[in-house]
FIDO-948670 format. One record per atom (N, C-alpha, C): residue number from 1; x, y, z. Coordinates in steps of 0.05 Angstrom, whole numbers. Layout:
(rec NUM; (X; Y; Z))
...
end
This chain:
(rec 1; (1645; 1039; 1939))
(rec 1; (1613; 1045; 1950))
(rec 1; (1621; 1083; 1948))
(rec 2; (1592; 1098; 1959))
(rec 2; (1591; 1125; 1961))
(rec 2; (1591; 1129; 1989))
(rec 3; (1594; 1159; 1996))
(rec 3; (1584; 1171; 2019))
(rec 3; (1571; 1186; 2016))
(rec 4; (1536; 1182; 2033))
(rec 4; (1521; 1199; 2025))
(rec 4; (1518; 1214; 2046))
(rec 5; (1531; 1208; 2075))
(rec 5; (1533; 1226; 2088))
(rec 5; (1558; 1229; 2115))
(rec 6; (1569; 1251; 2120))
(rec 6; (1593; 1260; 2124))
(rec 6; (1591; 1285; 2152))
(rec 7; (1614; 1293; 2152))
(rec 7; (1614; 1306; 2172))
(rec 7; (1647; 1319; 2181))
(rec 8; (1646; 1344; 2186))
(rec 8; (1670; 1357; 2194))
(rec 8; (1670; 1368; 2220))
(rec 9; (1697; 1358; 2233))
(rec 9; (1699; 1372; 2263))
(rec 9; (1731; 1385; 2266))
(rec 10; (1725; 1401; 2286))
(rec 10; (1750; 1421; 2301))
(rec 10; (1747; 1416; 2329))
(rec 11; (1776; 1399; 2328))
(rec 11; (1782; 1394; 2356))
(rec 11; (1802; 1409; 2365))
(rec 12; (1807; 1425; 2385))
(rec 12; (1825; 1435; 2402))
(rec 12; (1841; 1433; 2426))
(rec 13; (1860; 1417; 2427))
(rec 13; (1879; 1396; 2441))
(rec 13; (1887; 1413; 2467))
(rec 14; (1890; 1401; 2490))
(rec 14; (1902; 1414; 2506))
(rec 14; (1926; 1429; 2505))
(rec 15; (1941; 1444; 2510))
(rec 15; (1967; 1457; 2504))
(rec 15; (1982; 1430; 2498))
(rec 16; (1998; 1436; 2477))
(rec 16; (2022; 1409; 2469))
(rec 16; (2018; 1393; 2474))
(rec 17; (1990; 1383; 2464))
(rec 17; (1979; 1355; 2461))
(rec 17; (1967; 1350; 2423))
(rec 18; (1976; 1363; 2404))
(rec 18; (1962; 1362; 2386))
(rec 18; (1968; 1339; 2381))
(rec 19; (2001; 1341; 2371))
(rec 19; (2011; 1315; 2363))
(rec 19; (1995; 1284; 2362))
(rec 20; (2000; 1281; 2387))
(rec 20; (1981; 1261; 2412))
(rec 20; (1954; 1256; 2405))
(rec 21; (1943; 1279; 2395))
(rec 21; (1909; 1282; 2391))
(rec 21; (1911; 1269; 2368))
(rec 22; (1930; 1281; 2346))
(rec 22; (1931; 1263; 2322))
(rec 22; (1933; 1235; 2315))
(rec 23; (1954; 1224; 2331))
(rec 23; (1952; 1207; 2339))
(rec 23; (1935; 1178; 2347))
(rec 24; (1919; 1188; 2367))
(rec 24; (1893; 1177; 2375))
(rec 24; (1879; 1177; 2348))
(rec 25; (1873; 1202; 2338))
(rec 25; (1850; 1193; 2316))
(rec 25; (1852; 1182; 2293))
(rec 26; (1885; 1180; 2282))
(rec 26; (1891; 1161; 2269))
(rec 26; (1893; 1132; 2264))
(rec 27; (1888; 1118; 2292))
(rec 27; (1885; 1100; 2304))
(rec 27; (1853; 1083; 2300))
(rec 28; (1835; 1107; 2287))
(rec 28; (1810; 1097; 2276))
(rec 28; (1815; 1080; 2246))
(rec 29; (1832; 1086; 2229))
(rec 29; (1847; 1070; 2209))
(rec 29; (1856; 1045; 2224))
(rec 30; (1869; 1037; 2239))
(rec 30; (1876; 1004; 2245))
(rec 30; (1848; 982; 2243))
(rec 31; (1867; 959; 2237))
(rec 31; (1840; 936; 2239))
(rec 31; (1822; 933; 2261))
(rec 32; (1794; 939; 2254))
(rec 32; (1772; 932; 2274))
(rec 32; (1766; 956; 2281))
(rec 33; (1780; 987; 2274))
(rec 33; (1768; 1007; 2291))
(rec 33; (1754; 1020; 2271))
(rec 34; (1737; 1040; 2272))
(rec 34; (1715; 1050; 2253))
(rec 34; (1723; 1059; 2224))
(rec 35; (1743; 1067; 2222))
(rec 35; (1745; 1087; 2196))
(rec 35; (1760; 1063; 2181))
(rec 36; (1772; 1034; 2186))
(rec 36; (1781; 1012; 2174))
(rec 36; (1751; 999; 2161))
(rec 37; (1725; 1003; 2169))
(rec 37; (1707; 988; 2157))
(rec 37; (1696; 993; 2131))
(rec 38; (1685; 990; 2125))
(rec 38; (1684; 984; 2088))
(rec 38; (1657; 1013; 2092))
(rec 39; (1642; 1026; 2113))
(rec 39; (1625; 1043; 2111))
(rec 39; (1638; 1070; 2116))
(rec 40; (1663; 1074; 2123))
(rec 40; (1685; 1104; 2123))
(rec 40; (1693; 1099; 2095))
(rec 41; (1681; 1119; 2083))
(rec 41; (1698; 1122; 2062))
(rec 41; (1717; 1146; 2054))
(rec 42; (1711; 1163; 2072))
(rec 42; (1738; 1185; 2081))
(rec 42; (1732; 1188; 2108))
(rec 43; (1772; 1190; 2113))
(rec 43; (1773; 1204; 2131))
(rec 43; (1793; 1205; 2127))
(rec 44; (1795; 1235; 2139))
(rec 44; (1821; 1258; 2137))
(rec 44; (1828; 1278; 2164))
(rec 45; (1843; 1269; 2177))
(rec 45; (1856; 1275; 2195))
(rec 45; (1880; 1301; 2185))
(rec 46; (1873; 1327; 2190))
(rec 46; (1895; 1351; 2192))
(rec 46; (1895; 1368; 2212))
(rec 47; (1919; 1378; 2210))
(rec 47; (1926; 1390; 2235))
(rec 47; (1941; 1418; 2221))
(rec 48; (1935; 1444; 2241))
(rec 48; (1935; 1470; 2232))
(rec 48; (1969; 1476; 2232))
(rec 49; (1971; 1486; 2207))
(rec 49; (1999; 1505; 2217))
(rec 49; (2010; 1515; 2231))
(rec 50; (1985; 1535; 2231))
(rec 50; (1996; 1559; 2249))
(rec 50; (1992; 1557; 2278))
(rec 51; (1968; 1531; 2283))
(rec 51; (1976; 1523; 2312))
(rec 51; (1965; 1499; 2312))
(rec 52; (1984; 1485; 2319))
(rec 52; (1989; 1446; 2317))
(rec 52; (1969; 1438; 2341))
(rec 53; (1959; 1458; 2351))
(rec 53; (1937; 1438; 2377))
(rec 53; (1910; 1447; 2364))
(rec 54; (1906; 1453; 2340))
(rec 54; (1880; 1460; 2323))
(rec 54; (1877; 1430; 2303))
(rec 55; (1859; 1409; 2313))
(rec 55; (1863; 1393; 2296))
(rec 55; (1823; 1393; 2279))
(rec 56; (1829; 1385; 2254))
(rec 56; (1814; 1378; 2236))
(rec 56; (1801; 1353; 2225))
(rec 57; (1785; 1345; 2227))
(rec 57; (1768; 1315; 2224))
(rec 57; (1745; 1324; 2205))
(rec 58; (1751; 1305; 2183))
(rec 58; (1727; 1305; 2157))
(rec 58; (1722; 1270; 2156))
(rec 59; (1702; 1268; 2157))
(rec 59; (1690; 1240; 2153))
(rec 59; (1672; 1231; 2129))
(rec 60; (1668; 1218; 2118))
(rec 60; (1647; 1209; 2097))
(rec 60; (1639; 1180; 2097))
(rec 61; (1622; 1182; 2104))
(rec 61; (1597; 1153; 2109))
(rec 61; (1579; 1141; 2086))
(rec 62; (1572; 1116; 2094))
(rec 62; (1563; 1104; 2062))
(rec 62; (1530; 1115; 2072))
(rec 63; (1530; 1120; 2101))
(rec 63; (1501; 1135; 2104))
(rec 63; (1497; 1140; 2140))
(rec 64; (1484; 1162; 2146))
(rec 64; (1477; 1176; 2173))
(rec 64; (1485; 1145; 2194))
(rec 65; (1460; 1131; 2190))
(rec 65; (1459; 1102; 2213))
(rec 65; (1483; 1080; 2211))
(rec 66; (1498; 1079; 2184))
(rec 66; (1515; 1067; 2190))
(rec 66; (1540; 1086; 2204))
(rec 67; (1541; 1103; 2209))
(rec 67; (1561; 1122; 2228))
(rec 67; (1550; 1110; 2256))
(rec 68; (1520; 1118; 2262))
(rec 68; (1517; 1118; 2280))
(rec 68; (1521; 1080; 2290))
(rec 69; (1519; 1069; 2280))
(rec 69; (1519; 1043; 2286))
(rec 69; (1548; 1034; 2297))
(rec 70; (1564; 1040; 2272))
(rec 70; (1600; 1043; 2277))
(rec 70; (1602; 1051; 2307))
(rec 71; (1598; 1074; 2312))
(rec 71; (1608; 1101; 2332))
(rec 71; (1592; 1086; 2361))
(rec 72; (1573; 1068; 2363))
(rec 72; (1563; 1059; 2384))
(rec 72; (1586; 1030; 2387))
(rec 73; (1595; 1028; 2378))
(rec 73; (1612; 1004; 2382))
(rec 73; (1643; 1004; 2400))
(rec 74; (1647; 987; 2417))
(rec 74; (1666; 995; 2435))
(rec 74; (1687; 1007; 2427))
(rec 75; (1704; 990; 2397))
(rec 75; (1727; 1004; 2393))
(rec 75; (1728; 1039; 2384))
(rec 76; (1697; 1045; 2372))
(rec 76; (1702; 1079; 2373))
(rec 76; (1694; 1096; 2394))
(rec 77; (1688; 1073; 2417))
(rec 77; (1674; 1090; 2434))
(rec 77; (1701; 1100; 2463))
(rec 78; (1729; 1073; 2460))
(rec 78; (1749; 1077; 2462))
(rec 78; (1762; 1099; 2454))
(rec 79; (1761; 1107; 2430))
(rec 79; (1778; 1129; 2414))
(rec 79; (1762; 1148; 2422))
(rec 80; (1741; 1155; 2423))
(rec 80; (1728; 1181; 2435))
(rec 80; (1736; 1189; 2461))
(rec 81; (1735; 1167; 2474))
(rec 81; (1750; 1165; 2502))
(rec 81; (1768; 1185; 2502))
(rec 82; (1789; 1176; 2495))
(rec 82; (1819; 1180; 2491))
(rec 82; (1816; 1204; 2476))
(rec 83; (1807; 1212; 2455))
(rec 83; (1796; 1236; 2449))
(rec 83; (1793; 1249; 2466))
(rec 84; (1780; 1254; 2475))
(rec 84; (1762; 1268; 2502))
(rec 84; (1783; 1276; 2521))
(rec 85; (1799; 1258; 2528))
(rec 85; (1817; 1267; 2549))
(rec 85; (1834; 1294; 2538))
(rec 86; (1838; 1289; 2511))
(rec 86; (1861; 1302; 2499))
(rec 86; (1847; 1329; 2493))
(rec 87; (1832; 1333; 2485))
(rec 87; (1813; 1360; 2489))
(rec 87; (1813; 1379; 2496))
(rec 88; (1820; 1398; 2496))
(rec 88; (1812; 1431; 2512))
(rec 88; (1785; 1437; 2513))
(rec 89; (1776; 1433; 2489))
(rec 89; (1749; 1441; 2492))
(rec 89; (1720; 1429; 2482))
(rec 90; (1695; 1428; 2485))
(rec 90; (1680; 1419; 2468))
(rec 90; (1679; 1408; 2433))
(rec 91; (1667; 1393; 2423))
(rec 91; (1674; 1387; 2394))
(rec 91; (1658; 1394; 2372))
(rec 92; (1648; 1418; 2366))
(rec 92; (1625; 1427; 2349))
(rec 92; (1625; 1407; 2321))
(rec 93; (1615; 1405; 2306))
(rec 93; (1616; 1387; 2283))
(rec 93; (1596; 1407; 2266))
(rec 94; (1597; 1397; 2236))
(rec 94; (1572; 1407; 2220))
(rec 94; (1577; 1381; 2195))
(rec 95; (1554; 1373; 2203))
(rec 95; (1542; 1346; 2174))
(rec 95; (1535; 1352; 2154))
(rec 96; (1547; 1340; 2129))
(rec 96; (1542; 1350; 2103))
(rec 96; (1529; 1324; 2092))
(rec 97; (1524; 1325; 2073))
(rec 97; (1523; 1312; 2040))
(rec 97; (1540; 1315; 2024))
(rec 98; (1558; 1297; 2020))
(rec 98; (1582; 1289; 1993))
(rec 98; (1569; 1296; 1975))
(rec 99; (1581; 1310; 1950))
(rec 99; (1570; 1309; 1929))
(rec 99; (1595; 1298; 1906))
(rec 100; (1614; 1298; 1918))
(rec 100; (1641; 1289; 1905))
(rec 100; (1665; 1301; 1903))
(rec 101; (1686; 1288; 1901))
(rec 101; (1718; 1302; 1910))
(rec 101; (1742; 1278; 1895))
(rec 102; (1765; 1277; 1913))
(rec 102; (1774; 1265; 1909))
(rec 102; (1792; 1263; 1943))
(rec 103; (1803; 1242; 1950))
(rec 103; (1821; 1241; 1978))
(rec 103; (1849; 1227; 1958))
(rec 104; (1871; 1222; 1965))
(rec 104; (1899; 1201; 1955))
(rec 104; (1915; 1219; 1967))
(rec 105; (1915; 1208; 1989))
(rec 105; (1951; 1212; 2005))
(rec 105; (1947; 1187; 2020))
(rec 106; (1985; 1195; 2034))
(rec 106; (1996; 1175; 2052))
(rec 106; (1993; 1192; 2081))
(rec 107; (1993; 1182; 2097))
(rec 107; (1997; 1190; 2129))
(rec 107; (2024; 1186; 2130))
end
């Protein structure tokens, strides 16, 4: 499947909580969670090398509608709630339309 909708987000964790925030965000890949669905075709969590409390999220979805539907579910809302507990500030995001690229990595 191809991504036709995506977004990036930067989350600043509470001081010293960056590693914990990464762990929570990566649970989205677990069976039954949002990034494990066929609708999520790109899911990348990155941590700043200079500031480990600065976390970057990049996601690509089959459609904006699929993203909103999946994130309205209880599994996604539980991850969002845990993320908000660890976040020091609001989480601005930028939506985009993927045009191509490559992702191949092991966490």
